[in-house]
N, C-alpha and C positions, 0 to 999 in steps of 0.2 A: 503493500499499499504506500509506503513512504516514497518509493521511486515513482509511482504513478502521480502523486501529488507534486513531486519535484518536476516531472516532465510537463505537467499542466501549467505549473508556475512559470517554467522557462518558455513554454509556448505563448503564454499570455504576455510575458515581457517582450518577446520578439515581435508579436503582433502589435503591441502598443508602440514599440520603437519604430516599426515600419510605418504605422499610421502617422506618427509625428513627423517622420522624415518626408513622407509623401504629402502631408499637409502644408509643408513649407513650400512645395512646388506650386501651390495654387496662387500665391501672392505674386504680384508683378514686380520684378526687380527694377525695372525702368522707372517706376513711380517712386520707389524707395530711395534710389540713388540719383535723384535729379539735382544738377548743380543749381546754385542760387540765381545765376544770371541767364539760365535757360528760359526760353519763352514757354508760356503755359500751353500745355497740349489741349487742342480743341476736342471736347467730348461730343462725339457724334450721337444724334438721338437714337438711331437704330443700330449703328455699328457695322453696317454692311456696306460694301462698295457699290457704287451705282452701275451695275452691270447692264441695265436696260437703257441707260443714257447713251445712245449711239451718236457718232458724229454725222454731220449731214452728208448725203450722197455727193459724189464728185460730179462736176459738170462735164468734164471730158475724161475719156479713158486714160489710164496711166501709160499704156503702150498703144501706139497706133497699130491698126490691123496689118499694115504692110511690114512694120518692124516685127510684129509677132509672127507673121508667116516666115519671115527671113530667119528668125531664131529657131522656129520649129524645123526648118529645112536643115540648118546647121546641126541641130540635135540628131536628126534622122541620119545625117551623113556621118556624124561621130559614132552613132550606134552601129552603123554598117561597118565602119573601119574597125571598131572593137570586135565585132563578130568575126570579121575575116582574120584579124590578128589571132584571135582565140582559136579559130579553126586551124590556122596554120601551126600554132604552137601545140595543138592537140594531136597532130599527125605523127 
């Protein structure tokens, strides 16, 4: 019996120590160690980023269609060169 009580006491002490250690992780260190000359942090009402606030649509496309076609042809040519090089190396 005394060994069982000793194990229970040890388990309770370990549980208490782990709860205290994990409880310290819940505080924000940035708020505790703020320098005196730092500007006050703005507290947001809801705390979430505005993910639904999208920028306005662009008036003109970023790449002109002619330039896009030229880039696509260059990529196709590069892919063909890589395929032929790989085929020659595989022989």
